[in-house]
C-alpha positions in Angstrom: 126.3 107.1 113.3 124.3 104.2 114.6 121.0 105.8 113.3 122.3 105.6 109.7 123.4 101.9 110.2 120.0 100.9 111.6 118.2 102.9 108.9 120.3 101.1 106.2 119.6 97.7 107.7 115.9 98.4 108.0 115.6 99.5 104.4 117.5 96.4 103.3 115.3 94.1 105.4 112.1 95.8 104.2 113.2 95.4 100.6 114.1 91.7 101.2 110.6 90.9 102.6 108.7 92.7 99.8 108.3 96.3 100.8 108.6 98.9 98.0 110.0 101.8 100.0 110.8 105.1 98.5 113.5 106.8 100.4 113.3 110.6 100.6 115.5 111.2 103.7 117.3 109.7 106.6 115.5 108.0 109.6 117.1 110.5 112.1 115.4 113.5 110.3 112.0 111.8 110.6 111.6 111.5 106.9 112.1 107.9 105.9 109.6 107.2 103.2 108.1 109.5 100.6 104.7 110.8 101.8 101.8 108.9 100.3 103.9 106.2 98.7 102.7 102.6 99.2 105.2 100.6 101.1 103.7 97.1 100.6 101.8 95.6 97.8 100.7 92.2 99.3 99.8 90.7 102.6 101.9 89.9 105.7 101.6 88.1 109.0 102.6 90.6 111.7 104.2 88.1 114.0 106.5 86.7 111.2 107.4 90.2 110.1 108.3 91.3 113.7 110.5 88.2 114.1 112.3 88.8 110.8 112.8 92.5 111.5 114.2 91.8 115.0 116.6 89.2 113.6 117.8 91.4 110.8 118.4 94.4 113.2 119.9 92.0 115.8 117.6 93.2 118.6 117.3 91.0 121.6 113.5 90.2 121.8 113.3 91.1 125.5 114.7 94.6 124.8 112.6 95.1 121.7 109.3 94.2 123.5 109.8 96.7 126.4 106.9 99.0 126.7 108.3 101.2 129.5 109.4 104.8 128.9 112.4 104.4 131.3 115.9 104.8 129.7 117.5 101.4 129.1 120.3 102.4 131.5 117.7 102.8 134.2 116.1 99.4 133.4 119.5 97.6 133.7 120.0 98.9 137.2 
């Protein structure tokens, strides 16, 4: 169920910041945007985009920036 919530929040946030996403399936099936559809028609600054997406999805910056492949439960130990 959480995948559907995160997918819905992500789509809402992308639409808010100017992306023109064409939904063709759910994120948990691996098909989020229609193949070949442009998702952005302007320019963006990656840093500001990351900050806004993290805030909208309520992800702690430290957790979102992890580059390890360990499960989160193993990292907390």
